[in-house]
N, C-alpha and C positions, 0 to 999 in steps of 0.2 A: 827771473827766478822767484819762486813763490815759497814762502816759509810756512810750513804746517806742522802739526804734530799728529802722530799716528795712533790708531787704535785697533783696526781691523785689517790686516793685509797678508800677501802670499808668494809662491815662486813661479816664475815665468822664465823660460829659456831666454827671453829678450830683456829681462831685468838686469840692470847694472847697479851694483851696490859697492860702495867704497866708504870706509870709515874715515872720517876727519880727525885730525889730531886734537886731543883734549888733554886737559890738565886737571887732575884730582877728581873729585867725586861730583862736581857741579859742571854744567855746561856740556854734557854729553850729547853728542849728535851723530847723525846718520845721513849720508848724502845718497839720495835716490833718484834715478832717472826713471821717469814715467814714459814708457815707449809707446809710440803711436803706430798701430798696425791696422791694415785693411784686410778683412777676410773675404775670400771669394765666396759666392753663393749662386746656386743653380735655381734660378727663380721661375715660377710659372709665367709662360709668354703666350697668352691667348692671341691668336691671329699674328703671331710673330713679333708682338710687342709686350714689354713688362706690364703686368696688371697694375692698374693705378685707379684712384679715385680723384677726379679733378686734377689729374696730372701728378698726384702725390702717390708715391709707391715705396717699395722696400729698397733698402741700401742707399738711400739719399741722405745727404748731410743737412744740418740745420739751416744752412745757407740756401741750399737747393730748395727745401720746403718753404722757407720764408719768402723766397723770390716768387715761387709759383702762386702761393696764396695771397700775398700782398697785391699781385697783379690781378687778382680776382676779387679785390676789395675786402678780404678778410683783414681784420685790424688787430683788436686787443690780443696780446699774448699772456697767458697764465702758465707759468712753468714751475717745475721742481728741479733743483740742481743739487748735486752732492760732490764731496771731495772723495777721490780714491784714498787719499792719505790724510788723516786728521787725528785729534786727540794727541795723547802721548803714550808711550809705552815704556814702563820701568824708568821713568824720568829721562828718557832719551828723546830729544827733539829730532824730528825728521825734517831735513831740508830737501825739498822736492823740485826737480826741474822737469819741464815737459807739461803736457796738457793734463793738469791735475783735477780741475773742477769741470764738470760736464753736466748737461741737462739730462734727467732720466725720462721726462716727457715735457711736451708744450702743447697747450690747447690754444687754437686760433678761433676766435668767434667771428660771426658775420659771413657774408653780408645778410642783413635782414630786410625784408620787404613786406608788402601786403600779402605775398603768397606763402612765404615759409620763413622760418629761422633755422639756422644750422651752425655747427661747429665742426672742427677737425682736431682730433687728439693724436699726437704721434709720439711713440716711445722711441728713445735712442739708446744705442749700446755705449759702452765706455770707451775711452781712448785705446784701450787694450785691443779692441776689435774694431777701430776705425770710426767710432762715433756716428754711426749710421743708423737709419730707421729700421726698426725691427718689427713694429706693429703700428698700423694705420687704422684709425676709426673716424668715420664721418657719420654725424647724426643730423638728420633733417626731420623737422616737424612742420607739416603743412597746416595752414590756418583756414578756419571756416569752411571746411569742405572743398579747399581748392587743390587738393592733391591730385595726381594723375590717376587715370583708370588702372587698376591692378594688372590687366592683360597688356596695356600699352607699356607700363614700366617693365614688366617681365620680358616683353618682346625686345626692348631696348637693351636690357641687361644680357640676354642671350646673344644678341647681335654683336655686343662688344666682347664678351668673355667666353662665349660658347656654351653648350649645354653643361649644367652642373653635375657633379658626382651624385648629389643627393638633392631631391627636389620635392617639397610638399606643398607647392603653390606659394605659400608666404614665407618659407625659409628655403634658400638655396645655398648649397655648399659645394666648393670646389676643393679636392684634395690633389697634391701633386707630389712627385717623388723625382729627384734628378732632373727637375725641369719639365717632366712630362705629367699630364693629367692622368690620374688614376681613378678607378671607379670606387675604390674603398678608402677608408680612412688611413692616410699615411702618417698620422699621429704628430708629424712634426711641422708640416706646412698646411696652411689652410686659408681659403678665402670664403667669406659668408655674407650673405645679404638677407636681412630679415625685415619683413614688411608688416607694419600694423594697419589693419584695414577696418573699414566700415562698409558693408555691403560690397560693391565692386570697386570702391575708391580706396586710395592709400592715404592714411593719416600721418604715417611717419615711417622712416627707413633708418636702419642701422647698417652700415657698411663696414666690414672688418677684413683686413688683410694682415696676415701675421706669419712670421717665420720662427716658429717655436724652437727649431733646432739651433738657430743662430743666437736666439735669446738665451737658451741654455748655455751654449758654448761660451757666451759672453759672461755669464754668471760664474761659470767654471774658471774662466781666466782671472776674474776678479778675486775669487776665493784663493787661487794659487798665488796671485801677485801679493795679496794682502798677507798671507801666511809667510811668504819669504821675507817681507819687511819686518814682520813681528819677530821672526828668527834672528835677522840681522840686528834689530835693536836689543834683543835679549843678549846676543853675544857681546855687544858693546857694554851693556850693563853689567854682565857677569865679569867681564874683563877688568872693570873698575870697582868691583865690590870690595868694601872695607874688610880687612882681615879682623876677626873678632878678638878682642883681648880679654882673656879669661883669667 
């Protein structure tokens, strides 16, 4: 069990709230369970397989991604983590059980050699929606003109992912809805590959795979969950407010 104090929290049908016994004006507390939930997602599946960069794709856990990348000699991790519940609200301490702290993103660097340097940045959802990857970005920078020919890279990309929904040679984008590729912008799900070129060679590449609908649903769940905890803490505080003496 972790002990934290709340500041920003909301309502979720999965949230369990129970008020612990308190005495007097001090030591007010609220017992909160942070539920762990996995949301289903209809992902883009080119050639019958989920889209990925170096094996890293959407809906994967931190452990999944770490295992995939360390197996390919990616090393140092730089991350940002947050609490779902922290601070305090009207002097009420929140006692939280369940997966409270989680990474919003992790960056893995390397491997770096004489040909290129690269990194992978992955954003993760909160425990409320399963702590799964919602945004994957791979950055590759080729050294001293050692990048691939533009047409060679484009051919390899199309062989793996299929023809894009939008293509202007150096920017390729795939849009999908309900797991199926669509020709126009689906607004919520997208894969993009952008190439920085010199003549017919590639200097650098940015690969992006994102499920914006899942990311928005996650933030909506967080907002609801945080508000429900704020409301619960306020009820505890209000119930123990001192009657004024006039």
